[in-house]
N, C-alpha and C positions, 0 to 999 in steps of 0.2 A: 504495501500498500501507500503511499504518496505522506510524503511529510511536507506540512503547510509550516511555510517559517512566512512568520509575522514580522515585517523590520518598519520601524520606527526609530526612522530616519532625521531633525528638520529640513537637514540640506544637504541632501543625498547627491546632488550635482556637484558637490562643494567634496563630496565626502571621495577617502582614499581607499580604504580598506572596507568598506561595507558597499557601496559602489562597485566594485571586485569578486567581492561575495555570491552578490547578487544577476552581476553576469555568468559568472561563473556556471550558479543556478540553473542559472537560463540553459544551458546546456544541456539541460536532462528534466526535459519537462515529463515525463516517466517515469520522474523518481519527486521531482520536489515541484508544489507549487509556490510561487511569494507572492504577495499583499504585503501588500506599500500604506501605510495608513496613513502617512501624509499627503500620499498621492490620491487617495481614493478618499481618506477625508480631509482636502487642503482648508475649511472652512472650521476642523473637528467637529464637526457633529456629527457624530455616528451612529450609523445606523443600525440597532441594538440586535433587532431580529436578524436583520442578515449577516452580520456576526456571529450570534449563536447560531442560526444553520450551518453558517461555513464551519466554525468550530465542531458541530457537531460533527461532520460528512470526517473525520481525519483523527487517524490514532495516535499519530504522532504531530505535536508542535513547539518551532523552536520561536520562542522571542528573540528575536536579534536586534541588536541597538549600540548605539554607544555610550558608555559610561562618560559620567559627568555631575557634577555636585554630587561621586557619589549617591546616585539612583538614576533610572531611565531615562527618556524625554520626557515631555509632561502628557502625549499624546497618548502614550502608552501607561501611563498609570490613570487616565482618566478611561480608557479602553478597561481596564482593571475594573476602574469604579462603575462603570454602563454597564458594562457585556454582564461580568461574574453576578449576576443579580441573585436576589432571595426566591425561591422555586423555579429556578433554572438551574444555576453552581450550586446550590447549598442551600437548607433547610428541609425539614421532613417529608416534605409532599414534591420537594423538587423534584427526585430522581437527579439525582445530582450526574449533572450532562456529561461531564468534565470525568466523570469516577473512571478513572483507570487508565486513562488518558496517560502517553509518555509525553513531559514536558518538560522541557531544558532552555535554557537563556543561551546564547550567541554574544559572548558581549566583545565590539573592539572598545581597547582604555589606550590613554593617551601619554599616560607613565608604565617605571621600569616593574617588572611583577614583581621584583625584590624591596618597592616602595610599600607596599603592602602586608609589612609584617610586622608583629607585634613596635619589636624596637628598630620600627621606621617612620617612616616622615607623617603617613597616615594610619600608624597602630594598630589596626586590623589587616586581619587578611580579606579578602574579597569574600570568600566563603561568609564568614563574618556577616560585612555589610553585604550580603545578596540574600542574607536570614528570612526579610518579611515578602523573599518568590518565594523560597520554600514553605513558609507558613501557611501563605496565599495559597497555593496548590497545594498544601496538604488539608487545608481547611475544606476545599472545594473534592476531596477523594482522588486528585490524580496522582500522575507515577512521577513524580521530579525530579528529575535526575542530577548529577554532577554539568555544570554548567562548563562551554570553552570560553575561553579569554584568549583575547591577543591582544597584548603591551606593546607600550613603545613608541605610539604612535605619535605621538608628540614631537619626538625626536625626532624620528624613524622613519621619514614615509618612503623611503628609496622605494622604486618599481621593484629590486628584489628581495627586501622584504614584508614589500604584499605579496609577493608572488610566492615568500615561504608559507605563510598562513593558507594561504588557499585550496593545497590538499591536505592540509591539517585540519583542517576546517569541513570535506567532504568528509575523510574518516571520522569525526567526530557526529556526523549525521547519519554516515551507517551506522555507526553503532548502538544507535536507541534502539 
């Protein structure tokens, strides 16, 4: 079955790695469906029912986004707030429509990986900082999987560095 990749990047045209990942995913339409929230909803008015119907069609869903201000882009947070509704995603009469679906994050980060350690600048690991995502998906009974992270995009946007990420990302997706 195909994997739904929900991309949330507020400036995808000027992206380095996220744009490259999308281009690669489009080469495999039999494996991946790319859904770009900022392109579908430039006015940020989410069609909740359409999004819920889309999610229901897939057993594997990846949320791809750049990580900044220690969080996801605002449209993705809004998507979680509006799409994962009581009565659909959770609640005693919901049927837990996301239950059992494999859910993962694919994150691009500006700084180097070593900076996300207790003794370093940001004091917390990325696993600790992404715990709200983990808890969200556990709450709706999804099968939350380990994330994919590609670091160093602020200081290393060379074509070689970006290309190095592509097979790593595809391997991650295929292993879900």
